[in-house]
N, C-alpha and C positions, 0 to 999 in steps of 0.2 A: 136149477140146472136141470133140464130134461124132466122134470117130477121126480127125481130121486131124492128122498131124506137122507139124513145122516145115518140111520138105521141101515138101509139100503146100501150105500155105499161102502159101508163098514163090512156085511157081507160081501160084497163084491172082493174088498181088497184081502180078506182072509181066504177066500178063496183062490186067488189070483197067489197068494202067500205059499197057499197048500200045493198049488200045483208046479208052479216056476219055483218057490225058495226063494231065501231072503239073498241069495248070493245074485240071482238072475235079474234081480228087479232093477239095479242102477243100469244096465244093458239094455233092459226093456226101454226104462223111460229113455235113455239117450237114444236109441232108434226110433222111438217114438216123435222126439223133439226135431229131428233131424228129418225125418219125412212131414212133419208140420211146416218146416222151416223152409224147406223144397216147395213143399205147397204153395206157400203163400207167396214165394219169392215168382214162382212159375204164374201165379193168378196177376203178379202186378206187372208181371214183363207184356209188352204191347204185341199184339198179334204181328205175323209176317205174313205178309201178301205175294206169293208168288203168281205175276203175271205173264210169265211166259208160257206159251202155249206146249203142248206135249208134243213130241213130233209125231209128224203122219197127220196132224188134224188140218182140216182144210183152214188155209190162211195163213198156215203156219211157212216161214221160209227155208227152204232147203241148206243144210250147210253146204259150202264148196268142196268140191272133190278134188282131191289132192292133184289128179292128172288133168284137172281142166286150168287153161289158162283164158285168157280174154280173146284170144282167137278166134277167127269162126272155124269151123269143121271144114276137113278139106272135101271137097264132093269128087 
């Protein structure tokens, strides 16, 4: 696993214990697990493709105005 042996993993665990303390480790593990689950869920979800052109782009239909109806303008 990433070229780390048992000795290196134990040193890392001891450093984490010293920095965070034994009481914080379950909270850290829980947050890490939630993050990994969320990441996996987002990876598996299909991409959403939005094909509507942004407003003002050539070829985009202008939305109907509230004051317009289907009558021709008065001359």
